[in-house]
Structure formats: structure tokens, C-alpha cells
C-alpha positions in Angstrom: -23.0 133.1 -12.6 -20.0 131.4 -13.4 -19.0 127.9 -11.7 -15.7 126.7 -10.3 -13.6 124.9 -11.6 -13.5 123.0 -9.1 -17.2 122.2 -8.5 -17.6 121.5 -12.4 -14.5 118.6 -12.2 -16.1 117.3 -9.1 -19.5 117.4 -10.9 -17.9 115.8 -13.9 -16.5 113.3 -11.8 -19.6 112.6 -10.0 -21.5 112.5 -13.0 -19.1 110.0 -14.3 -19.3 107.7 -11.4 -23.3 108.3 -12.0 -22.4 107.3 -15.3 -20.9 104.0 -13.4 -23.3 103.4 -11.2 -25.9 103.5 -13.8 -24.1 101.0 -15.8 -23.8 98.5 -12.4 -27.4 99.0 -12.1 -27.8 97.9 -15.4 -26.1 94.7 -15.3 -27.7 93.8 -11.9 -31.0 94.9 -13.7 -29.8 92.2 -16.2 -28.3 89.9 -13.7 -31.9 89.9 -11.6 -33.9 89.3 -14.8 -31.9 86.5 -15.7 -31.8 84.9 -12.4 -35.7 85.3 -12.4 -36.0 83.6 -15.7 -33.6 80.4 -14.4 -36.0 80.4 -11.3 -38.8 80.4 -13.5 -37.5 77.5 -15.7 -36.6 75.8 -12.2 -39.9 76.2 -10.7 -41.2 74.9 -13.7 -39.5 71.6 -14.1 -40.1 71.4 -10.1 -44.1 71.6 -11.2 -43.8 68.9 -14.7 -41.7 67.0 -12.3 -44.4 66.7 -9.5 -47.5 66.6 -11.8 -45.2 63.7 -13.1 -44.6 62.3 -9.6 -48.6 62.8 -8.9 -49.5 61.0 -11.5 -47.3 58.4 -11.2 -48.4 58.4 -7.7 -52.4 58.1 -8.5 -51.4 55.2 -10.7 -49.2 53.4 -7.8 -52.6 53.8 -5.7 -54.6 52.8 -7.9 -53.1 49.7 -8.7 -52.5 48.9 -5.1 -56.2 49.4 -4.7 -56.9 46.7 -7.2 -54.7 44.9 -5.4 -55.8 45.3 -2.1 -59.6 46.0 -2.1 -60.1 42.5 -3.5 -61.6 38.8 -1.9 -59.1 38.0 1.1 -60.3 34.7 0.8 -58.6 34.5 -2.5 -55.4 36.6 -2.7 -53.3 33.4 -2.4 -54.9 31.7 -5.1 -53.0 30.9 -8.6 -53.4 33.8 -10.4 -55.4 35.5 -8.8 -53.4 38.6 -6.4 -52.2 40.4 -9.1 -53.5 41.0 -12.6 -49.9 40.9 -13.8 -49.7 37.3 -14.7 -52.5 37.0 -16.3 -52.3 40.4 -18.5 -48.5 38.5 -19.0 -50.8 35.4 -20.4 -52.8 37.6 -22.6 -49.7 39.1 -24.4 -48.4 35.8 -24.9 -52.1 34.6 -26.4 -51.6 37.4 -29.0 -48.1 37.0 -29.8 -49.1 33.7 -30.6 -52.0 34.4 -32.6 -49.6 36.7 -34.5 -46.4 34.7 -34.9 -47.7 31.0 -35.2 -49.9 31.0 -38.4 -46.5 32.5 -39.8 -44.2 29.8 -38.3 -46.8 27.1 -40.0 -47.0 28.8 -43.1 -44.3 26.4 -44.9 -45.3 23.0 -42.0 -47.6 20.5 -42.7 -50.4 20.7 -40.0 -49.3 18.2 -37.0 -51.6 15.4 -36.3 -53.4 16.5 -33.1 -56.0 13.6 -33.1 -55.4 11.6 -30.0 -54.5 14.8 -28.1 -57.4 16.8 -29.1 -59.3 13.2 -28.0 -58.2 13.8 -24.2 -58.8 17.3 -24.4 -62.1 17.1 -25.3 -63.3 14.7 -23.2 -61.4 16.1 -20.1 -62.7 19.6 -20.8 -66.5 17.7 -20.9 -65.4 16.4 -17.4 -63.9 19.4 -15.8 -67.0 21.2 -17.3 -69.4 18.7 -15.7 -68.1 19.1 -12.0 -67.9 22.6 -12.7 -71.7 22.8 -13.3 -72.2 19.8 -10.6 -70.3 22.2 -8.0 -72.0 25.3 -9.0 -75.3 23.7 -8.6 -75.1 22.0 -5.5 -73.2 24.8 -4.0 -75.7 27.2 -4.3 -78.7 24.7 -3.8 -77.1 24.2 -0.4 -76.5 27.7 0.3 -80.4 28.2 -0.7 -79.3 30.8 -3.2 -81.5 33.3 -4.6 -81.7 33.0 -9.1 -83.0 37.0 -8.8 -80.5 38.5 -6.1 -77.4 37.2 -4.6 -74.6 38.9 -2.6 -71.6 37.2 -2.0 -70.8 35.4 0.9 -67.3 36.6 2.2 -67.6 34.4 5.3 -64.9 31.2 5.0 -67.6 29.0 6.0 -67.5 25.3 4.2 -70.4 26.5 1.6 -68.5 30.0 1.0 -65.6 28.7 0.3 -66.9 25.7 -2.0 -68.1 28.4 -4.0 -65.3 30.6 -4.1 -63.3 27.2 -5.0 -65.6 26.1 -8.2 -65.3 30.2 -9.3 -61.7 29.6 -9.7 -62.1 26.5 -11.4 -64.2 28.3 -13.3 -61.5 31.0 -14.0 -58.7 28.6 -14.6 -60.5 26.7 -16.6 -60.9 29.7 -19.1 -56.9 30.2 -19.0 -57.0 26.4 -20.4 -59.4 27.0 -23.0 -56.5 29.0 -24.8 -55.2 26.0 -25.8 -58.5 25.7 -28.2 -56.3 28.7 -30.6 -53.5 26.6 -30.2 -54.9 23.7 -31.7 -56.0 26.0 -34.6 -52.9 26.8 -35.4 -51.2 23.7 -35.2 -54.0 22.3 -37.5 -53.4 25.3 -39.7 -57.5 26.2 -39.1 -57.0 29.7 -39.7 -60.3 30.3 -40.6 -60.6 29.1 -37.3 -59.0 32.4 -35.9 -62.3 34.5 -36.3 -62.0 37.9 -34.5 -65.0 36.0 -32.1 -62.9 33.4 -31.3 -60.6 35.8 -30.5 -62.3 38.1 -28.4 -64.3 35.2 -26.5 -61.4 33.5 -25.6 -59.1 36.7 -24.8 -61.6 38.6 -22.3 -63.2 36.0 -20.6 -59.5 35.4 -18.5 -60.2 39.1 -17.6 -63.8 38.8 -16.7 -63.3 35.9 -14.3 -60.0 37.7 -12.9 -62.2 40.3 -11.8 -64.9 37.4 -10.6 -63.0 35.5 -8.3 -60.6 38.4 -7.4 -63.8 40.5 -5.8 -67.1 38.9 -6.1 -66.1 35.0 -5.6 -69.7 33.8 -5.4 -72.8 35.8 -5.0 -74.9 35.7 -8.3 -71.8 35.4 -10.6 -72.9 31.7 -9.9 -75.6 31.7 -12.3 -73.1 32.8 -15.3 -70.6 30.0 -14.3 -73.5 27.5 -13.6 -74.8 28.1 -17.1 -71.8 28.2 -19.2 -70.1 24.7 -17.9 -73.2 22.9 -19.1 -72.9 25.0 -22.1 -69.3 23.7 -22.3 -70.3 19.9 -21.4 -72.4 20.0 -24.7 -69.8 22.1 -26.6 -66.8 19.9 -25.3 -68.5 16.7 -26.1 -69.4 17.3 -29.8 -65.4 18.7 -30.5 -64.8 15.4 -28.5 -66.8 13.2 -31.0 -66.0 14.9 -33.8 -62.2 14.3 -33.2 -62.6 10.6 -33.2 -63.2 10.8 -37.0 -65.1 11.4 -40.4 -67.1 8.2 -39.0 -69.2 10.4 -36.3 -70.1 12.8 -38.6 -73.4 11.1 -39.1 -74.1 11.5 -35.4 -73.4 15.0 -35.0 -76.4 16.8 -37.0 -76.6 19.0 -34.3 -73.7 21.4 -34.3 -76.0 24.1 -35.8 -77.3 24.1 -32.2 -74.1 24.7 -30.3 -74.5 28.5 -31.6 -78.1 28.5 -30.5 -77.3 27.4 -26.9 -75.0 29.9 -26.7 -77.2 32.7 -27.9 -79.8 31.4 -25.5 -77.1 31.1 -22.8 -76.3 35.2 -23.3 -79.9 35.9 -23.3 -80.9 34.3 -20.2 -77.7 36.1 -18.5 -78.5 39.8 -20.2 -81.8 39.4 -18.5 -80.5 38.4 -15.1 -78.4 41.3 -14.9 -80.8 44.0 -16.2 -82.9 42.8 -13.7 -80.5 43.0 -10.9 -79.1 46.7 -12.5 -82.5 48.3 -11.6 -84.0 46.6 -8.0 -81.9 47.1 -4.6 -79.5 44.1 -4.7 -76.5 43.9 -2.9 -74.1 42.8 -5.6 -71.9 45.4 -7.6 -73.7 47.7 -9.9 -70.1 48.1 -11.7 -69.8 44.0 -11.9 -73.6 44.2 -13.3 -72.3 46.2 -15.8 -69.5 45.0 -17.3 -71.6 41.7 -17.6 -74.4 43.5 -19.1 -72.3 45.4 -22.1 -70.1 42.4 -22.4 -73.3 39.9 -22.9 -74.4 42.6 -25.5 -71.5 42.0 -27.2 -71.1 38.3 -27.4 -74.9 38.3 -28.5 -74.1 40.8 -31.6 -70.9 38.1 -32.3 -72.6 34.5 -31.9 -75.8 36.4 -33.7 -73.4 37.2 -36.8 -71.8 34.0 -36.7 -74.9 31.6 -36.8 -76.4 34.4 -39.7 -73.2 33.9 -41.5 -72.5 30.3 -41.0 -76.0 28.7 -41.2 -79.1 31.0 -42.3 -76.7 32.7 -45.8 -75.5 29.1 -46.7 -78.5 28.3 -46.8 -80.0 30.8 -48.5 -77.3 30.8 -51.2 -78.0 27.0 -51.4 -81.9 27.1 -52.3 
């Protein structure tokens, strides 16, 4: 059957219109796909920003917890509320260790004899005061040597213990001066890993101590260490008087033995508390335990290198 021409024309125009519609549909598809890709990219970027915001939010929440979960009695005390100031002091300490010897490389050692005499005997007095306060506060409060929770009250005895804990913490900041004196006197051989590790970490340990557990069984560490430092700074003070005092300082090697003894006592005490039901934070006990073991290892190696190795070489 023959198809009319007008139908063909209409049909042809219809096909042409259909082709145009087909082209328009393809354009719309591409536009839709492009929009979907853009939307996907936008969503991905949004999720990334959300993830970053969540991480940052977690950091902020953690830091807020660090600030607010501490002992409210000590929050207003110097260098306690936030870890930022003590961290800045630590960073300055590391900078001193790095830059100091370089600045002194082409300079003469500084004569610090008067300063060292005053400093060391002042530290003897401060250490003796802290030993007395730790002893008196714990004795009057009937502290237990085996397990002693923190008294977070504002009673006179509880505050007395908290205050001596702060003084002990602050004394560790003062003791960073030991490193400065070594650098100024060009005693760079004294800037050992043991020295830097011990001084640098004690300020953080006792920041946490005063911030969260100002008292309780923390007192034993302060009590023993204060007594050891009375003896240690007494030795340094006598040595600073001059070479004529050396004949009276034969007991130098026993200082390291005394240091090791205190770490063993603290380790045993902390181990006991880790495995007993004691109302003192296990996290603190675990930190003290690990820290004491690290110091035992380092001081033992120092003692071996300084005394036993030298003695074997001499024989």
C-alpha cells in the first residue's frame, strides 16, 4: 500500500522532532549525571569537613575534660589548671639543651661558684621542708603506707598535704636549673639522656599528680624523694665550695644507690596497689610503675658505667 506524501512529511517531521527530543534527553542525562557528580563531590567534601570537625570536637572535649576533671582545690594554683604552661616550659627546656651548648661553644665557662653554693643549699632547705611537711601531714592524718586514697576535702590536713604536693611539683620546675648550670659551665658531658629524661618527665608526672591526686599515696613518692634530694643537694653544695672538700665527699657513689633504692621502694609499693582493692586511680599507679621501672633501668646503667666499669678497667 502506498503511503500518502503528507503522512510521510508529517512522519518525517515527527522523526525529526523525535530526534531533537532524543538529543535534548541526552543533554538532560548528561546534565543530571554532572549534577550528581557535583553533588557527590560536595557531599564527600561535607563528610570530610564533618569528619574533621568531629575529630577536632573530640580533641576539644578531651582537653576540656583534662581541665575540668581535676582536683578543684588546686585549679587556681600556679602552673596547675592547664597543661599548656608546663608544656611551654618543657619546650623551652628542650630549646635550651639544643641551643645552649652551641652558644657556649666559643665562650669561656661561666664562674657560677657563688650561685651554685646558694642554689644547692637553698634546695637542701626546700627539700628538708618538703620532707617534714610530707611526714607531718601523713602522720597527723593517720595515712596508711599500704593504701591511702586522696582526701579531696578542704580540711586543714588535706589542704596541708595538697600544698606540699604543689611545692614538690614546683621544686621539679626549679630543678631544671641544674641543666642550665651544666650548659653555662660547659659540662656538656653531664647532659646525658638520663639527666634530660629524668628532669623533663618529672615536671609532667607531678603536674598530673597535683592536678588529679594531690595527696593520698602520692605522698610516699614525695617523702622519699625529698629525703634523697636533701642528701643529693648537700653533696652538690659541699662540692661547690671547692676542691678542698673532695676528701669529705667519698660517699658520692652511694647517691646513685640511694636513688635506685627509692625507685625500688616506689615500684614495690605501686605493684602492691595495682593488685589490691585500693581506692586510688589504677591509671596513676600504672604510670608510676612504668616510670619507676624506666628510671631503675637508666640509673642502674649509669651506676654500672660510672663505677663498676671504671673499677674493672683500673684493676
